[in-house]
N, C-alpha and C positions, 0 to 999 in steps of 0.2 A: 504494499499499499504506500502510496506515496503521499504525500501532502505540500502545500505553502498556504502563506498567507499575505493578504492584500492590509496594510496600514489597519485592522481592528474590522475591519468592513469584511472579507472572506474567506474562506478556510476551506480549500480543495482538497479530496482525497479519491484515488482511483481503485478501483475494485476489480478487476474482472475486463468488463467492458461498459464498465460502469462510471462513468466521472461527474461527483457529486460534490455538489458546492455549496456551504453551508453560511447563511448571509448571518452575521454574528450582530449586526444592530439591532435596533427595533422599530427604527425607521429608514426606508430604503425610500429618503426625498434624494431632489435633486443633487445637491451637495452631497451626498454618501455615492449619489452612483456616479458621478466623473468621473475617478479612475479607475471604477468597477468594472465599466461596461470594457476598457481597453484591455484588463486583465482576465476578465472570462472570455473576450473574443481571442487573447492572445492564447490563452490555454487551448480553449475548441482547435484550433486550430494544431495543436500540436499533438493533442489526442487522438487517437487513433482508432478508440471502442466504438461503440453504437449506440449510447445514451446516455442522456447527461438530468440528474436529476438537480433540481434546486431546492433547497432544504430550507423550507421559513420558519421553521419549529419557533425564533426568535422576533420576528418581525410583525410588526400591528399596524403597519402603515405603507403602502406603497406609491408609489410617485408613476406619472405618467412616461418618466425616463423607465423605469424597474420595467412599465411593461413594454415601452418598446424594444427594450432589449428582452425578453422575451421572446417577443415576433422574431428578433433578426435571429435568435440560437434555434427558435421551431425553427427558423425559414431556410438555415443550412444544414441541420442535421437533416430533416425529413420529418413528413407526418408519425407522429404518433414519438418520437424520441424525444422529444423530450417535459419532463415529468416533475409539476407543482407540489411538494407535498410537507404535511404539515402547516398548512394554513390557516390562520388565525380567521374566524367569523367575518372581521372586519376584512382582510385580504381577500377572500371568498367572493363574497359582497363586488368589490370591485373587477373580481374577473367576470365575472356574471354580468353586470354592467356594459362592461366594455366587448363581451363577446367571446370570450376567450376562456370562460369556463370548463373546456375540453382539452384544456392542461392540466386540471388538479385532480392530485390521486385524491378517490374515496371523497 
């Protein structure tokens, strides 16, 4: 298992053909997402696996920048290869309103 951090915002781990990105901040606002997008896309380019999981266990707020990252990653990977798990009710509501609820696990 390989892992790396990005200024306390992200933590990555790889296991088999799955790259997991744990978001460490409660709020995924525009300020927090500034450097995170580049780091995520860079890790995605180097990753030779099949699926990516965004673990949102610590997140209670997401901004449009976070939604954009999710769409970009999903488009890069292909249908069904990005999964968001451990979403709070507030985050689930944002994804439902934006029409992106298919990315959410359970």
